[in-house]
N, C-alpha and C positions, 0 to 999 in steps of 0.2 A: 846556684844555677850549677849546673854539670856542664863542664868541658867538652868540646867536641874534637874527634881528635884531628890534627893536621890532615890527613888526608880526607875527612868529611869535611873540611872547612872547604877546601880544595874542589871538593867533587860536585859541592852546593855550588863554587861560584862558577866552574865550569859549564853546569846543569845551567845553570842564569844564563850566563852567555849563548849556549846555544838554543836557547828559548827566544831571545833576545834576536838572535841572527833568523830566526824562521820566522817571526813577524817582521821585521825590516825586510826581508824576503817575499813579503807575499802570503807565507803561511806554508810554501814548499819549498823543495830545495833545489829544487829546477826550474824556475818560473821562466819564462820568454822573458829575451831581452828587450826591454824598451826603445834603444837605439837601433834594433832592428841588424846589430853584427851578429855574425857567427857565434855558435857556442860549439865548445867540445863535447860531444857527446858519446862517446866512446874511444877506447884507445886499442894500443897493439904494444904486445909488450916481448922482448927477445927473451931465451931461457935464463939471462940472469936477474928478467924482472923490471929490465930497463923498459921505460915509454921509447919505443921507436918511432908509432907513428898515430895518427889520431884523425879520427872522424868527427867531422862538423853536422849543423843540425841541419844545411844544407845540404847535405850526403856526399860533400867533398872526401878526401882520402887526403888526407897530406903526409908527408915526410917530415920527421923534426924539423930540418932545415927552411922548408917551406911554411909550417906552422911557426918556426921560429919569426920568420921574415912576415908574414900577414900581424903576429900581435903586433912585432917594432909596429907596423905600418900601422895598426889600431883597428885591424880588421876584424878580429878575436874577441868576443867580449869576456869578463870573468876569468882573463889570465895576467900574469908577468912575468916579465922578461927580469932574468938578473944576471951580473955579470959574476961567477966565483968559480976558481979553480982554472981560471983563464980561458973559460970559455961563456959563452950566454947558456942559461937554464930557462926552461920553460916550467910553468908552474901555475897552479890556483890562484885566484887572489884570497888572500887570509879573510873569510867571512865568517870564521867561528862554524862552517858547517861541514863535517867530516864527508859526508855522503857524494861532497859535489867535489871533489878535490879530484883531482888527474887519476891518481893512483886507485881511487876507489869507483871508478868509470867502469861498467862493463866492457867488454873486450870485444871486438870485431875480427 
């Protein structure tokens, strides 16, 4: 039996996880949320590449603080708020799909 490299084994593992995530999300990377909650569909970044604003599926444009408040209140789907570096940070739910990560969304 031929041995696979560590890199190839890990790449196969990641690809299988990405495929499973797609299947669990109905075969798409941006399926509508069944709960009816707004989703973040686009982002605005500053010159340093930091996320500073968000556009929702309802067309609302939210500054970072408002998006944090909405996420904490459960009004936004597929995002989490966690506390690090002495502040709250908004991030995508870890679902194995890179395309729907906040940093990878289209800009507005």
